[in-house]
N, CA, C and O of each residue as an XYZ file, in Angstrom:
412
protein
N       1.001     40.064     52.884
C       0.338     40.654     52.444
C       0.273     41.713     51.496
O       0.995     42.677     51.747
N      -0.256     41.750     50.713
C      -0.184     42.880     49.862
C      -0.847     44.356     50.532
O      -1.776     44.308     51.339
N      -0.242     45.633     50.083
C      -1.090     46.572     50.699
C      -2.233     46.996     50.271
O      -2.872     47.797     50.954
N      -2.660     46.583     49.176
C      -3.846     47.632     48.249
C      -5.099     46.403     48.965
O      -6.257     46.811     48.869
N      -4.954     45.163     49.562
C      -5.670     44.328     50.382
C      -5.779     45.054     51.716
O      -4.735     45.079     52.369
N      -6.872     45.665     52.257
C      -6.980     46.076     53.225
C      -8.451     46.351     54.179
O      -9.473     46.408     53.494
N      -8.583     46.478     55.290
C      -9.651     46.712     55.726
C     -10.334     48.106     55.616
O      -9.624     49.096     55.434
N     -11.651     48.219     55.717
C     -12.021     49.798     54.867
C     -11.557     50.234     53.924
O     -11.205     51.413     53.962
N     -11.371     49.453     52.693
C     -10.939     50.080     51.277
C     -12.182     50.338     50.886
O     -13.161     49.608     51.039
N     -12.122     51.701     50.228
C     -13.780     51.602     49.179
C     -13.965     50.498     47.983
O     -13.345     49.576     47.454
N     -15.540     51.364     47.879
C     -16.296     49.943     47.162
C     -15.927     49.417     45.899
O     -16.348     48.416     45.320
N     -14.793     50.526     45.454
C     -14.615     50.270     43.836
C     -13.138     49.555     44.220
O     -13.018     48.495     43.604
N     -12.344     49.767     44.811
C     -11.140     48.917     45.383
C     -11.620     47.643     45.806
O     -10.862     46.848     45.250
N     -12.298     47.119     46.351
C     -12.781     45.973     47.179
C     -13.001     45.010     45.608
O     -12.528     43.875     45.553
N     -13.704     45.568     44.482
C     -14.887     45.859     43.312
C     -12.975     44.714     42.320
O     -12.699     43.599     41.876
N     -12.449     45.803     42.492
C     -11.425     45.027     41.593
C     -10.120     44.130     42.208
O      -9.161     43.474     41.800
N     -10.653     44.490     43.268
C      -9.456     43.115     44.023
C      -9.801     42.006     43.658
O      -8.924     41.209     43.323
N     -11.282     41.602     43.613
C     -12.426     40.954     43.703
C     -11.773     40.620     42.579
O     -10.722     39.988     42.691
N     -12.252     40.968     41.331
C     -12.385     40.817     39.921
C     -10.890     40.230     39.241
O     -10.709     39.429     38.324
N      -9.684     41.168     40.305
C      -8.571     39.822     39.937
C      -8.728     39.020     40.310
O      -8.607     38.072     39.535
N      -9.083     38.726     41.621
C      -8.858     36.930     42.108
C      -9.870     36.535     41.214
O      -9.349     35.675     40.504
N     -11.135     36.716     40.842
C     -11.957     35.817     40.157
C     -11.594     35.385     39.305
O     -11.690     34.167     39.160
N     -10.967     36.244     38.277
C     -10.554     36.155     37.105
C      -9.249     35.318     36.739
O      -8.936     35.065     35.576
N      -8.482     34.893     37.919
C      -7.112     34.871     37.916
C      -7.823     32.801     38.181
O      -7.834     31.856     37.392
N      -8.242     32.915     39.492
C      -9.302     31.575     39.501
C      -9.514     30.938     39.471
O      -9.223     29.919     40.096
N     -10.629     31.317     38.163
C     -11.609     30.864     37.110
C     -10.676     30.506     35.706
O     -11.375     30.331     34.708
N      -9.609     30.411     35.555
C      -8.972     30.446     34.677
C      -8.644     28.600     34.228
O      -8.693     28.071     33.118
N      -8.405     28.154     35.221
C      -8.550     27.147     35.212
C      -9.834     26.276     34.841
O      -9.940     25.496     33.895
N     -10.638     26.546     35.663
C     -12.264     26.125     35.137
C     -12.638     26.432     33.551
O     -13.197     25.632     32.801
N     -12.259     27.592     33.255
C     -12.442     28.088     31.383
C     -11.505     26.475     30.996
O     -12.125     25.424     30.840
N     -10.102     26.546     30.900
C      -9.530     25.834     29.832
C     -10.332     24.279     30.456
O     -10.635     23.481     29.568
N     -10.497     24.073     31.188
C     -11.240     22.773     31.465
C     -12.668     22.871     31.140
O     -13.248     21.832     31.455
N     -13.540     23.871     30.551
C     -14.644     23.893     29.832
C     -14.566     23.724     28.642
O     -15.338     23.052     27.959
N     -13.703     24.270     28.313
C     -12.718     24.318     26.887
C     -12.775     22.934     26.319
O     -13.358     22.534     25.311
N     -11.815     22.099     27.457
C     -11.384     20.933     26.391
C     -12.179     20.116     26.625
O     -12.136     19.238     25.763
N     -13.255     19.853     27.720
C     -14.295     19.190     27.625
C     -15.270     18.726     26.438
O     -15.550     17.615     25.989
N     -15.802     20.447     26.012
C     -16.244     20.961     24.469
C     -16.122     20.454     23.626
O     -16.895     19.817     22.911
N     -14.272     20.846     23.555
C     -13.751     20.170     22.401
C     -13.406     18.681     22.170
O     -13.138     18.277     21.039
N     -13.416     17.648     23.537
C     -13.219     16.810     23.390
C     -14.827     15.624     22.939
O     -14.994     14.571     22.325
N     -15.802     16.736     23.783
C     -17.145     15.611     23.304
C     -17.449     15.659     22.006
O     -17.925     14.694     21.407
N     -17.043     17.482     21.144
C     -17.251     17.269     19.579
C     -16.712     16.252     19.178
O     -17.469     15.465     18.611
N     -15.420     15.901     19.281
C     -14.483     15.313     18.597
C     -14.726     13.419     18.793
O     -14.440     12.359     18.237
N     -15.280     13.840     19.709
C     -15.320     12.033     20.518
C     -16.474     11.227     19.250
O     -16.425     10.073     18.824
N     -17.292     12.156     18.958
C     -18.532     11.307     17.442
C     -18.616     11.447     16.644
O     -19.540     11.077     15.919
N     -17.043     12.478     16.181
C     -16.854     12.045     14.890
C     -16.430     10.584     14.099
O     -15.802      9.806     14.817
N     -16.617     10.273     13.147
C     -16.005      8.984     12.371
C     -14.874      9.012     12.539
O     -14.258      9.996     12.129
N     -14.102      7.827     13.278
C     -13.038      7.626     13.009
C     -12.271      7.556     12.009
O     -11.209      8.178     11.985
N     -12.665      6.810     11.044
C     -12.130      6.211      9.879
C     -12.020      7.474      8.842
O     -11.231      7.568      7.902
N     -13.057      8.464      9.271
C     -13.168      9.682      8.613
C     -11.979     10.452      8.731
O     -11.429     11.136      7.867
N     -11.632     10.240      9.988
C     -10.432     11.230     10.390
C      -9.056     10.669     10.074
O      -8.027     11.344     10.044
N      -9.168      8.971      9.772
C      -7.659      8.707      9.399
C      -7.983      8.409      7.975
O      -7.238      7.521      7.560
N      -8.744      8.791      7.169
C      -8.510      9.067      6.147
C      -8.226     10.024      5.576
O      -8.265      9.899      4.352
N      -8.021     10.709      5.845
C      -7.725     12.728      5.856
C      -8.977     13.490      5.955
O      -9.062     14.691      5.697
N     -10.147     12.579      6.420
C     -11.336     13.387      6.110
C     -11.462     14.976      6.672
O     -10.777     15.068      7.690
N     -11.901     15.833      6.446
C     -11.834     17.329      7.023
C     -12.648     17.714      7.970
O     -13.853     17.802      7.736
N     -12.070     18.039      9.329
C     -12.950     18.328     10.319
C     -13.366     19.676      9.939
O     -12.661     20.476      9.325
N     -14.805     19.910     10.430
C     -15.188     21.341     10.274
C     -14.163     22.330     11.819
O     -13.994     21.811     12.923
N     -13.902     23.055     11.623
C     -13.515     24.069     12.233
C     -14.214     24.918     13.248
O     -13.712     25.510     14.203
N     -15.807     24.855     12.766
C     -16.671     26.374     12.873
C     -16.563     25.659     14.856
O     -15.944     26.490     15.522
N     -16.844     24.888     15.403
C     -16.667     24.852     16.839
C     -15.732     25.281     17.442
O     -15.890     25.713     18.584
N     -14.679     25.273     16.918
C     -12.734     25.464     17.533
C     -12.767     27.051     18.218
O     -12.265     27.507     19.246
N     -13.862     27.838     16.803
C     -13.359     29.290     16.473
C     -14.103     29.704     18.536
O     -13.368     29.893     19.505
N     -15.518     29.715     18.552
C     -15.841     30.077     19.430
C     -15.455     29.932     20.954
O     -15.842     30.708     21.828
N     -14.560     28.728     21.176
C     -14.009     28.251     22.262
C     -12.538     29.334     22.377
O     -12.244     29.944     23.405
N     -11.867     29.378     21.283
C     -10.770     30.528     20.910
C     -11.035     31.445     21.445
O     -10.298     31.920     22.309
N     -12.112     31.946     21.110
C     -12.969     33.631     21.215
C     -13.090     33.612     22.416
O     -12.384     34.481     22.927
N     -13.982     32.695     23.550
C     -13.693     32.321     24.635
C     -12.707     32.534     25.101
O     -12.549     33.733     25.331
N     -11.703     31.754     25.444
C     -10.209     31.980     25.951
C      -9.561     33.440     25.561
O      -9.187     34.236     26.423
N      -9.503     33.613     24.566
C      -9.191     35.243     24.658
C      -9.673     36.164     25.233
O      -9.012     37.119     25.639
N     -11.015     36.028     25.381
C     -11.325     37.093     26.126
C     -11.108     37.093     27.938
O     -10.740     37.838     28.846
N     -11.658     35.601     27.681
C     -10.997     35.262     29.364
C      -9.113     35.927     29.633
O      -8.682     36.531     30.615
N      -8.518     35.599     28.622
C      -7.274     36.013     29.094
C      -7.314     37.460     28.954
O      -6.388     38.101     29.451
N      -8.429     38.179     28.238
C      -8.602     39.752     28.076
C      -8.789     40.605     29.865
O      -8.270     41.518     30.508
N      -9.816     39.621     30.006
C     -10.415     40.249     31.610
C      -9.015     39.582     32.543
O      -8.998     40.277     33.559
N      -8.183     38.843     32.610
C      -7.183     38.759     33.221
C      -5.880     40.341     33.227
O      -5.423     40.924     34.211
N      -5.608     40.628     31.650
C      -4.883     41.330     31.570
C      -5.708     42.284     32.477
O      -5.444     42.419     33.672
N      -6.829     43.010     31.784
C      -7.671     44.501     32.289
C      -7.784     44.028     33.595
O      -7.395     45.062     34.138
N      -7.970     43.412     34.353
C      -8.511     43.423     35.991
C      -7.098     43.778     36.450
O      -6.829     44.685     37.238
N      -5.978     42.716     35.692
C      -4.672     43.135     36.188
C      -3.682     44.577     36.562
O      -2.751     44.853     37.319
N      -4.765     45.465     35.232
C      -3.899     46.506     34.991
C      -4.880     47.062     36.002
O      -4.197     47.719     36.788
N      -6.274     47.121     36.397
C      -7.427     47.747     37.120
C      -6.569     47.604     38.442
O      -6.137     48.669     38.881
N      -6.289     46.584     39.066
C      -5.193     46.558     40.299
C      -4.409     47.052     40.766
O      -4.178     47.477     41.898
N      -3.594     46.995     39.221
C      -2.037     47.763     39.716
C      -2.636     49.577     39.820
O      -2.211     50.591     40.373
N      -3.114     49.440     39.472
C      -3.898     50.987     39.593
C      -3.708     51.663     40.812
O      -3.140     52.730     41.044
N      -4.482     50.581     41.814
C      -4.815     50.876     43.227
C      -4.008     51.114     43.864
O      -3.072     50.340     44.065
N      -4.184     52.967     44.700
C      -2.859     52.770     45.486
C      -2.551     52.277     46.698
O      -3.256     52.456     47.691
N      -1.457     51.614     46.683
C      -0.822     51.429     47.663
C      -1.008     52.331     49.249
O      -0.926     53.558     49.287
N      -1.273     51.445     50.532
C      -1.570     52.686     51.359
C      -0.259     53.038     51.703
O       0.649     52.270     51.386
N       0.076     54.470     52.530
C       1.193     55.129     52.380
C       1.820     54.296     53.945
O       1.142     53.812     54.851
N       3.164     54.358     53.832
C       3.472     53.082     55.459
C       3.327     54.525     56.299
O       3.200     55.626     55.764
N       3.362     54.333     57.351
C       3.160     55.542     58.734
C       4.722     55.673     58.785
O       5.414     54.705     58.468
N       5.127     56.523     59.068
C       6.959     56.593     59.577
C       7.098     56.479     60.800
O       8.205     56.128     61.209
N       6.300     56.674     61.506
C       5.903     56.778     63.287
C       5.604     55.187     63.269
O       5.273     55.068     64.449
N       5.533     54.317     62.907
C       4.817     52.964     62.376
C       6.255     52.356     62.845
O       7.308     52.567     62.242
N       6.123     51.579     64.005
C       7.615     50.724     64.066
C       7.807     49.242     63.307
O       7.109     48.332     63.755
N       8.627     48.962     62.286
C       8.486     47.972     62.420
C       7.828     46.136     62.327
O       8.304     45.500     63.268
N       7.149     45.499     61.671
C       6.954     43.955     62.460
C       8.218     43.454     62.450
O       9.254     43.990     62.057
N       8.001     42.145     63.017
C       9.404     41.429     62.836
C       9.429     40.421     61.582
O      10.471     39.771     61.493
N       8.312     40.152     60.459
C       8.611     40.099     59.471
C       9.241     40.855     58.767
O      10.200     40.381     58.159
N       8.931     42.223     58.619
C       9.325     43.253     57.607
C      10.844     43.525     58.145
O      11.362     44.276     57.319
N      11.537     43.302     58.923
C      12.935     43.635     59.966
C      13.513     42.359     59.450
O      14.735     42.242     59.543
N      12.820     41.376     58.915
C      13.811     40.277     58.932
C      13.985     39.960     57.103
O      14.461     38.932     56.622
N      13.539     40.965     56.450
C      13.575     41.429     54.955
C      14.843     41.950     54.338
O      14.855     42.311     53.161
Protein backbone atom coordinates (compact mmCIF):
# COMPACT_ATOMS: atom_id res chain seq x y z
CA UNK A 1 0.00 0.00 0.00
CA UNK A 2 1.19 3.47 -0.81
CA UNK A 3 2.14 5.71 2.12
CA UNK A 4 -0.14 8.46 0.87
CA UNK A 5 -3.14 6.37 2.00
CA UNK A 6 -3.05 6.22 5.77
CA UNK A 7 -5.26 6.43 8.82
CA UNK A 8 -5.73 9.85 10.33
CA UNK A 9 -4.73 11.81 7.26
CA UNK A 10 -5.97 15.40 6.84
CA UNK A 11 -9.27 15.99 5.07
CA UNK A 12 -7.57 17.69 2.11
CA UNK A 13 -5.39 14.64 1.50
CA UNK A 14 -8.44 12.37 1.76
CA UNK A 15 -10.25 14.48 -0.82
CA UNK A 16 -7.28 14.33 -3.21
CA UNK A 17 -6.97 10.56 -2.80
CA UNK A 18 -10.65 9.96 -3.49
CA UNK A 19 -10.66 12.41 -6.39
CA UNK A 20 -7.80 10.49 -8.01
CA UNK A 21 -9.47 7.12 -7.48
CA UNK A 22 -12.88 8.27 -8.72
CA UNK A 23 -11.44 9.89 -11.83
CA UNK A 24 -9.62 6.73 -12.83
CA UNK A 25 -12.37 4.24 -11.99
CA UNK A 26 -15.07 6.31 -13.72
CA UNK A 27 -13.11 6.60 -16.99
CA UNK A 28 -14.49 3.33 -18.46
CA UNK A 29 -17.99 4.53 -17.58
CA UNK A 30 -17.35 7.78 -19.46
CA UNK A 31 -16.07 5.89 -22.50
CA UNK A 32 -19.10 3.60 -22.40
CA UNK A 33 -21.45 6.57 -22.09
CA UNK A 34 -19.85 8.26 -25.09
CA UNK A 35 -19.91 5.07 -27.17
CA UNK A 36 -23.53 4.37 -26.33
CA UNK A 37 -24.68 7.84 -27.31
CA UNK A 38 -22.63 7.83 -30.51
CA UNK A 39 -24.20 4.51 -31.51
CA UNK A 40 -27.67 5.79 -30.76
CA UNK A 41 -27.21 8.96 -32.82
CA UNK A 42 -25.80 7.16 -35.85
CA UNK A 43 -28.20 4.21 -35.64
CA UNK A 44 -31.17 6.19 -36.86
CA UNK A 45 -29.39 7.92 -39.72
CA UNK A 46 -30.51 6.87 -43.16
CA UNK A 47 -28.18 4.03 -44.22
CA UNK A 48 -28.65 4.77 -47.90
CA UNK A 49 -27.54 8.34 -47.32
CA UNK A 50 -24.43 7.13 -45.52
CA UNK A 51 -23.63 4.57 -48.24
CA UNK A 52 -24.07 7.12 -51.01
CA UNK A 53 -21.50 9.38 -49.38
CA UNK A 54 -23.97 11.69 -47.73
CA UNK A 55 -22.62 14.04 -45.17
CA UNK A 56 -23.10 13.22 -41.49
CA UNK A 57 -23.45 16.31 -39.37
CA UNK A 58 -20.48 16.06 -36.94
CA UNK A 59 -21.90 18.52 -34.41
CA UNK A 60 -22.96 15.72 -32.04
CA UNK A 61 -19.41 14.27 -32.08
CA UNK A 62 -17.76 17.43 -30.77
CA UNK A 63 -19.45 17.55 -27.39
CA UNK A 64 -18.46 13.95 -26.66
CA UNK A 65 -14.88 14.64 -27.66
CA UNK A 66 -14.92 17.63 -25.32
CA UNK A 67 -16.40 15.48 -22.53
CA UNK A 68 -13.63 12.91 -22.98
CA UNK A 69 -10.95 15.62 -22.91
CA UNK A 70 -12.40 17.12 -19.73
CA UNK A 71 -12.36 13.69 -18.08
CA UNK A 72 -8.75 13.10 -19.14
CA UNK A 73 -7.82 16.52 -17.74
CA UNK A 74 -9.54 15.56 -14.47
CA UNK A 75 -7.42 12.39 -14.33
CA UNK A 76 -4.17 14.26 -14.97
CA UNK A 77 -4.93 17.08 -12.52
CA UNK A 78 -6.03 14.71 -9.76
CA UNK A 79 -2.91 12.58 -10.29
CA UNK A 80 -0.71 15.67 -9.99
CA UNK A 81 -2.53 16.70 -6.80
CA UNK A 82 -2.22 13.15 -5.46
CA UNK A 83 1.49 13.10 -6.23
CA UNK A 84 1.96 16.34 -4.30
CA UNK A 85 0.77 14.69 -1.07
CA UNK A 86 3.79 14.09 1.10
CA UNK A 87 4.38 10.46 1.90
CA UNK A 88 4.93 9.93 5.63
CA UNK A 89 8.52 9.71 6.77
CA UNK A 90 9.50 6.20 7.80
CA UNK A 91 10.44 5.84 11.42
CA UNK A 92 14.04 4.55 11.56
CA UNK A 93 13.42 2.86 14.91
CA UNK A 94 10.60 0.79 13.43
CA UNK A 95 11.66 -2.66 12.29
CA UNK A 96 10.77 -3.46 8.63
CA UNK A 97 8.03 -5.99 8.08
CA UNK A 98 8.58 -9.31 6.32
CA UNK A 99 7.07 -8.02 3.08
CA UNK A 100 9.41 -5.01 3.05
CA UNK A 101 12.46 -7.13 3.83
CA UNK A 102 11.75 -9.43 0.86
CA UNK A 103 11.98 -6.56 -1.63
